C-alpha positions as CSV (number, residue, x, y, z in Angstrom):
1,D,33.5,9.4,14.8
2,L,33.3,6.1,16.6
3,V,31.2,7.7,19.5
4,D,28.9,9.2,16.9
5,M,28.4,6.0,15.1
6,A,27.7,4.3,18.4
7,N,25.2,6.9,19.4
8,L,23.5,6.6,16.2
9,A,23.1,2.7,16.7
10,V,21.6,3.3,20.0
11,V,19.3,6.0,18.7
12,T,18.2,3.5,16.1
13,Q,17.5,0.9,18.7
14,Y,15.5,3.4,20.7
15,L,13.5,4.2,17.5
16,S,12.6,0.6,17.0
17,C,11.5,0.3,20.6
18,A,9.3,3.5,20.3
19,L,7.9,2.2,17.2
20,A,7.1,-1.2,18.7
21,V,5.1,0.2,21.7
22,P,1.9,1.0,19.7
23,V,2.2,-2.2,17.6
24,L,2.5,-4.5,20.5
25,R,-0.3,-2.7,22.4
26,R,-2.6,-3.4,19.6
27,K,-1.5,-6.7,18.4
28,R,-0.9,-8.3,21.8
29,P,-3.2,-6.6,24.4
30,D,-3.3,-9.9,26.4
31,L,0.5,-9.6,27.3
32,P,1.1,-9.1,31.1
33,R,2.2,-5.6,31.8
34,P,3.9,-4.9,35.1
35,Y,2.9,-1.2,35.0
36,R,0.6,1.1,32.9
37,L,2.1,4.1,31.1
38,P,-0.4,6.9,30.6
39,A,-0.5,8.2,27.0
40,A,1.8,5.4,25.8
41,D,1.0,6.0,22.2
42,E,1.7,9.7,22.3
43,L,4.9,9.3,24.3
44,A,6.1,6.6,21.8
45,A,5.2,9.0,18.8
46,L,7.1,11.8,20.6
47,A,10.1,9.5,21.3
48,A,10.1,8.4,17.6
49,L,10.1,12.1,16.5
50,V,13.0,12.8,18.7
51,C,15.0,9.9,17.5
52,L,14.3,10.9,13.9
53,G,15.4,14.4,14.6
54,L,18.6,13.1,16.2
55,M,19.2,10.9,13.2
56,T,19.1,13.8,10.8
57,Q,22.2,15.4,12.5
58,V,24.7,12.7,11.4
59,T,27.0,12.5,8.4
60,R,26.9,9.9,5.7
61,K,30.1,8.4,7.1
62,E,28.5,7.9,10.5
63,L,25.3,6.6,9.0
64,L,27.1,4.0,6.9
65,G,29.2,3.0,9.9
66,A,26.1,2.6,12.1
67,V,24.4,0.5,9.4
68,V,27.4,-1.8,9.2
69,V,27.4,-2.2,12.8
70,L,23.7,-2.8,13.1
71,A,23.8,-5.3,10.2
72,A,26.6,-7.2,11.7
73,A,24.8,-7.3,15.2
74,Y,21.8,-8.6,13.3
75,A,23.6,-11.3,11.4
76,L,25.4,-12.4,14.6
77,R,22.1,-12.6,16.5
78,R,20.5,-14.7,13.7
79,L,23.5,-17.0,13.8
80,V,23.5,-17.5,17.4
81,D,19.7,-17.9,17.6
82,G,19.8,-20.4,14.8
83,N,17.6,-18.5,12.3
84,T,14.4,-19.2,14.4
85,T,11.5,-16.8,13.8
86,D,10.3,-17.0,17.5
């Protein structure tokens, strides 16, 4: 169960990264990019679909555990960063 919850937390983080790719490419086109990824938007969409597909395979108990872990990590991050929005 613990491994499944950890995997769900990791997949959730992958999902957020996949969703961030097209957003950042449009909102911040001026950012330096050390390499170009062909078809980045399509690959990001595919990655997001795979993540969502994996997330449908979990039980409610695992989902609740992952939400608790992610919320605690978020709260700790905000505490350490001093609630800055940068």
